C-alpha positions as protocol buffer text, in pm:
chain_id: "A"
residue {
  index: 1
  type: MET
  ca { x: 1195 y: -12825 z: -21091 }
}
residue {
  index: 2
  type: GLU
  ca { x: 1245 y: -13064 z: -20798 }
}
residue {
  index: 3
  type: THR
  ca { x: 944 y: -13114 z: -20576 }
}
residue {
  index: 4
  type: SER
  ca { x: 980 y: -13116 z: -20200 }
}
residue {
  index: 5
  type: LEU
  ca { x: 962 y: -13461 z: -20048 }
}
residue {
  index: 6
  type: ASP
  ca { x: 729 y: -13541 z: -19760 }
}
residue {
  index: 7
  type: LEU
  ca { x: 959 y: -13682 z: -19491 }
}
residue {
  index: 8
  type: ARG
  ca { x: 730 y: -13636 z: -19190 }
}
residue {
  index: 9
  type: ALA
  ca { x: 693 y: -14012 z: -19132 }
}
residue {
  index: 10
  type: LEU
  ca { x: 1069 y: -14065 z: -19142 }
}
residue {
  index: 11
  type: GLN
  ca { x: 1128 y: -13765 z: -18918 }
}
residue {
  index: 12
  type: ARG
  ca { x: 917 y: -13949 z: -18655 }
}
residue {
  index: 13
  type: THR
  ca { x: 1129 y: -14264 z: -18692 }
}
residue {
  index: 14
  type: PRO
  ca { x: 1405 y: -14268 z: -18424 }
}
residue {
  index: 15
  type: GLY
  ca { x: 1624 y: -14525 z: -18607 }
}
residue {
  index: 16
  type: PHE
  ca { x: 1622 y: -14326 z: -18929 }
}
residue {
  index: 17
  type: MET
  ca { x: 1693 y: -13997 z: -18755 }
}
residue {
  index: 18
  type: LEU
  ca { x: 1971 y: -14149 z: -18542 }
}
residue {
  index: 19
  type: ARG
  ca { x: 2131 y: -14292 z: -18856 }
}
residue {
  index: 20
  type: LEU
  ca { x: 2124 y: -13951 z: -19028 }
}
residue {
  index: 21
  type: ALA
  ca { x: 2266 y: -13792 z: -18713 }
}
residue {
  index: 22
  type: GLN
  ca { x: 2541 y: -14055 z: -18705 }
}
residue {
  index: 23
  type: LEU
  ca { x: 2633 y: -13980 z: -19066 }
}
residue {
  index: 24
  type: LYS
  ca { x: 2639 y: -13606 z: -18996 }
}
residue {
  index: 25
  type: PHE
  ca { x: 2862 y: -13656 z: -18693 }
}
residue {
  index: 26
  type: PHE
  ca { x: 3095 y: -13890 z: -18884 }
}
residue {
  index: 27
  type: GLU
  ca { x: 3128 y: -13641 z: -19169 }
}
residue {
  index: 28
  type: GLY
  ca { x: 3211 y: -13367 z: -18918 }
}
residue {
  index: 29
  type: PHE
  ca { x: 3451 y: -13598 z: -18737 }
}
residue {
  index: 30
  type: TYR
  ca { x: 3649 y: -13675 z: -19054 }
}
residue {
  index: 31
  type: GLU
  ca { x: 3677 y: -13303 z: -19126 }
}
residue {
  index: 32
  type: GLU
  ca { x: 3792 y: -13215 z: -18775 }
}
residue {
  index: 33
  type: PHE
  ca { x: 4023 y: -13508 z: -18701 }
}
residue {
  index: 34
  type: ALA
  ca { x: 4159 y: -13587 z: -19050 }
}
residue {
  index: 35
  type: ALA
  ca { x: 4491 y: -13416 z: -18984 }
}
residue {
  index: 36
  type: LEU
  ca { x: 4555 y: -13656 z: -18692 }
}
residue {
  index: 37
  type: GLY
  ca { x: 4463 y: -13962 z: -18900 }
}
residue {
  index: 38
  type: LEU
  ca { x: 4195 y: -14065 z: -18653 }
}
residue {
  index: 39
  type: THR
  ca { x: 3871 y: -14232 z: -18755 }
}
residue {
  index: 40
  type: PRO
  ca { x: 3566 y: -14261 z: -18526 }
}
residue {
  index: 41
  type: ALA
  ca { x: 3664 y: -14624 z: -18456 }
}
residue {
  index: 42
  type: THR
  ca { x: 4032 y: -14557 z: -18383 }
}
residue {
  index: 43
  type: TYR
  ca { x: 3942 y: -14254 z: -18168 }
}
residue {
  index: 44
  type: ALA
  ca { x: 3708 y: -14473 z: -17960 }
}
residue {
  index: 45
  type: ILE
  ca { x: 3971 y: -14747 z: -17933 }
}
residue {
  index: 46
  type: PHE
  ca { x: 4233 y: -14497 z: -17811 }
}
residue {
  index: 47
  type: VAL
  ca { x: 3995 y: -14348 z: -17554 }
}
residue {
  index: 48
  type: VAL
  ca { x: 3886 y: -14685 z: -17417 }
}
residue {
  index: 49
  type: ILE
  ca { x: 4248 y: -14807 z: -17390 }
}
residue {
  index: 50
  type: ARG
  ca { x: 4355 y: -14473 z: -17234 }
}
residue {
  index: 51
  type: ASP
  ca { x: 4079 y: -14484 z: -16975 }
}
residue {
  index: 52
  type: ASN
  ca { x: 4103 y: -14865 z: -16918 }
}
residue {
  index: 53
  type: PRO
  ca { x: 4466 y: -14970 z: -16952 }
}
residue {
  index: 54
  type: GLY
  ca { x: 4496 y: -15343 z: -17004 }
}
residue {
  index: 55
  type: VAL
  ca { x: 4153 y: -15378 z: -17162 }
}
residue {
  index: 56
  type: PRO
  ca { x: 4117 y: -15713 z: -17343 }
}
residue {
  index: 57
  type: PRO
  ca { x: 4028 y: -15710 z: -17714 }
}
residue {
  index: 58
  type: SER
  ca { x: 3703 y: -15902 z: -17652 }
}
residue {
  index: 59
  type: SER
  ca { x: 3576 y: -15616 z: -17429 }
}
residue {
  index: 60
  type: LEU
  ca { x: 3673 y: -15357 z: -17691 }
}
residue {
  index: 61
  type: ALA
  ca { x: 3498 y: -15552 z: -17966 }
}
residue {
  index: 62
  type: SER
  ca { x: 3181 y: -15592 z: -17759 }
}
residue {
  index: 63
  type: LEU
  ca { x: 3168 y: -15225 z: -17655 }
}
residue {
  index: 64
  type: LEU
  ca { x: 3239 y: -15090 z: -18006 }
}
residue {
  index: 65
  type: ARG
  ca { x: 3015 y: -15346 z: -18177 }
}
residue {
  index: 66
  type: LEU
  ca { x: 3302 y: -15464 z: -18397 }
}
residue {
  index: 67
  type: ARG
  ca { x: 3366 y: -15819 z: -18506 }
}
residue {
  index: 68
  type: LEU
  ca { x: 3673 y: -15942 z: -18322 }
}
residue {
  index: 69
  type: PRO
  ca { x: 3873 y: -16021 z: -18643 }
}
residue {
  index: 70
  type: ASN
  ca { x: 3807 y: -15666 z: -18771 }
}
residue {
  index: 71
  type: LEU
  ca { x: 3913 y: -15515 z: -18437 }
}
residue {
  index: 72
  type: ILE
  ca { x: 4228 y: -15730 z: -18425 }
}
residue {
  index: 73
  type: LYS
  ca { x: 4324 y: -15602 z: -18769 }
}
residue {
  index: 74
  type: ILE
  ca { x: 4289 y: -15240 z: -18650 }
}
residue {
  index: 75
  type: LEU
  ca { x: 4478 y: -15318 z: -18328 }
}
residue {
  index: 76
  type: ASN
  ca { x: 4761 y: -15483 z: -18524 }
}
residue {
  index: 77
  type: GLU
  ca { x: 4787 y: -15170 z: -18743 }
}
residue {
  index: 78
  type: LEU
  ca { x: 4794 y: -14943 z: -18437 }
}
residue {
  index: 79
  type: GLU
  ca { x: 5059 y: -15163 z: -18277 }
}
residue {
  index: 80
  type: SER
  ca { x: 5279 y: -15172 z: -18587 }
}
residue {
  index: 81
  type: SER
  ca { x: 5250 y: -14791 z: -18603 }
}
residue {
  index: 82
  type: GLY
  ca { x: 5374 y: -14770 z: -18246 }
}
residue {
  index: 83
  type: PHE
  ca { x: 5054 y: -14629 z: -18091 }
}
residue {
  index: 84
  type: ILE
  ca { x: 4964 y: -14927 z: -17869 }
}
residue {
  index: 85
  type: LYS
  ca { x: 5144 y: -15225 z: -17724 }
}
residue {
  index: 86
  type: ARG
  ca { x: 5013 y: -15563 z: -17621 }
}
residue {
  index: 87
  type: ASN
  ca { x: 5110 y: -15739 z: -17303 }
}
residue {
  index: 88
  type: ARG
  ca { x: 5028 y: -16082 z: -17166 }
}
residue {
  index: 89
  type: SER
  ca { x: 4787 y: -16063 z: -16875 }
}
residue {
  index: 90
  type: LYS
  ca { x: 4953 y: -16124 z: -16541 }
}
residue {
  index: 91
  type: SER
  ca { x: 4641 y: -16304 z: -16416 }
}
residue {
  index: 92
  type: ASP
  ca { x: 4589 y: -16518 z: -16728 }
}
residue {
  index: 93
  type: ARG
  ca { x: 4899 y: -16573 z: -16940 }
}
residue {
  index: 94
  type: ARG
  ca { x: 4680 y: -16676 z: -17238 }
}
residue {
  index: 95
  type: ALA
  ca { x: 4503 y: -16335 z: -17243 }
}
residue {
  index: 96
  type: VAL
  ca { x: 4630 y: -16024 z: -17417 }
}
residue {
  index: 97
  type: GLU
  ca { x: 4590 y: -15673 z: -17283 }
}
residue {
  index: 98
  type: PHE
  ca { x: 4644 y: -15343 z: -17468 }
}
residue {
  index: 99
  type: MET
  ca { x: 4809 y: -15027 z: -17345 }
}
residue {
  index: 100
  type: LEU
  ca { x: 4889 y: -14695 z: -17510 }
}
residue {
  index: 101
  type: THR
  ca { x: 5248 y: -14618 z: -17589 }
}
residue {
  index: 102
  type: PRO
  ca { x: 5377 y: -14262 z: -17526 }
}
residue {
  index: 103
  type: LYS
  ca { x: 5321 y: -14197 z: -17899 }
}
residue {
  index: 104
  type: GLY
  ca { x: 4959 y: -14320 z: -17869 }
}
residue {
  index: 105
  type: ALA
  ca { x: 4901 y: -14117 z: -17554 }
}
residue {
  index: 106
  type: LYS
  ca { x: 5026 y: -13803 z: -17732 }
}
residue {
  index: 107
  type: LEU
  ca { x: 4797 y: -13866 z: -18031 }
}
residue {
  index: 108
  type: ILE
  ca { x: 4484 y: -13914 z: -17824 }
}
residue {
  index: 109
  type: GLN
  ca { x: 4578 y: -13608 z: -17614 }
}
residue {
  index: 110
  type: GLU
  ca { x: 4586 y: -13403 z: -17937 }
}
residue {
  index: 111
  type: GLY
  ca { x: 4253 y: -13563 z: -18040 }
}
residue {
  index: 112
  type: ALA
  ca { x: 4101 y: -13484 z: -17702 }
}
residue {
  index: 113
  type: ARG
  ca { x: 4184 y: -13116 z: -17750 }
}
residue {
  index: 114
  type: LEU
  ca { x: 3972 y: -13115 z: -18066 }
}
residue {
  index: 115
  type: THR
  ca { x: 3679 y: -13295 z: -17907 }
}
residue {
  index: 116
  type: GLN
  ca { x: 3516 y: -13005 z: -17720 }
}
residue {
  index: 117
  type: PRO
  ca { x: 3521 y: -12761 z: -18017 }
}
residue {
  index: 118
  type: TYR
  ca { x: 3396 y: -13040 z: -18246 }
}
residue {
  index: 119
  type: ASN
  ca { x: 3108 y: -13124 z: -18012 }
}
residue {
  index: 120
  type: GLU
  ca { x: 3020 y: -12757 z: -17972 }
}
residue {
  index: 121
  type: ARG
  ca { x: 3011 y: -12711 z: -18350 }
}
residue {
  index: 122
  type: MET
  ca { x: 2804 y: -13025 z: -18409 }
}
residue {
  index: 123
  type: LEU
  ca { x: 2556 y: -12948 z: -18131 }
}
residue {
  index: 124
  type: ALA
  ca { x: 2534 y: -12572 z: -18197 }
}
residue {
  index: 125
  type: PRO
  ca { x: 2163 y: -12583 z: -18291 }
}
residue {
  index: 126
  type: LEU
  ca { x: 2085 y: -12696 z: -17933 }
}
residue {
  index: 127
  type: SER
  ca { x: 2103 y: -12497 z: -17612 }
}
residue {
  index: 128
  type: ASP
  ca { x: 2336 y: -12617 z: -17336 }
}
residue {
  index: 129
  type: ALA
  ca { x: 2039 y: -12765 z: -17152 }
}
residue {
  index: 130
  type: GLU
  ca { x: 1918 y: -12941 z: -17468 }
}
residue {
  index: 131
  type: GLN
  ca { x: 2268 y: -13081 z: -17526 }
}
residue {
  index: 132
  type: ARG
  ca { x: 2272 y: -13227 z: -17175 }
}
residue {
  index: 133
  type: THR
  ca { x: 1921 y: -13368 z: -17226 }
}
residue {
  index: 134
  type: LEU
  ca { x: 2023 y: -13526 z: -17558 }
}
residue {
  index: 135
  type: LEU
  ca { x: 2322 y: -13700 z: -17397 }
}
residue {
  index: 136
  type: ASP
  ca { x: 2110 y: -13808 z: -17100 }
}
residue {
  index: 137
  type: LEU
  ca { x: 1846 y: -13957 z: -17332 }
}
residue {
  index: 138
  type: LEU
  ca { x: 2104 y: -14134 z: -17550 }
}
residue {
  index: 139
  type: ASN
  ca { x: 2271 y: -14278 z: -17241 }
}
residue {
  index: 140
  type: ARG
  ca { x: 1929 y: -14409 z: -17123 }
}
residue {
  index: 141
  type: ILE
  ca { x: 1868 y: -14573 z: -17462 }
}
residue {
  index: 142
  type: LEU
  ca { x: 2226 y: -14705 z: -17482 }
}
residue {
  index: 143
  type: PRO
  ca { x: 2339 y: -14796 z: -17131 }
}
residue {
  index: 144
  type: LEU
  ca { x: 2708 y: -14884 z: -17149 }
}
């Protein structure tokens, strides 16, 4: 018979609990968004490009905490699939900017429709006020 583990110390450790919450949210994300072929990283990339057309890859990498070579690989795959396009910056011809194609805009629009039901399902144990408080607290810890 398996004995119950004492996890009280870990339950008082924010980093440990945030990591478990991240894993839970990622598992739920893959279930909800699998049909669209979106991962948490590609979803975030699409949303940032949608809301910030022309964003440079260095800003995306910094925001998403991805190494630039890893991000460039993802961006190249999204470009070859026809979801995004790269343009030369008008202000700095050496710089590259990314934009959604109509195909990419359609995909993230479909993904956005799933976001609210997904968030409601994942946050169901919390009241509406607690959900707002959680997001407020996370945004204070992680100012973007």
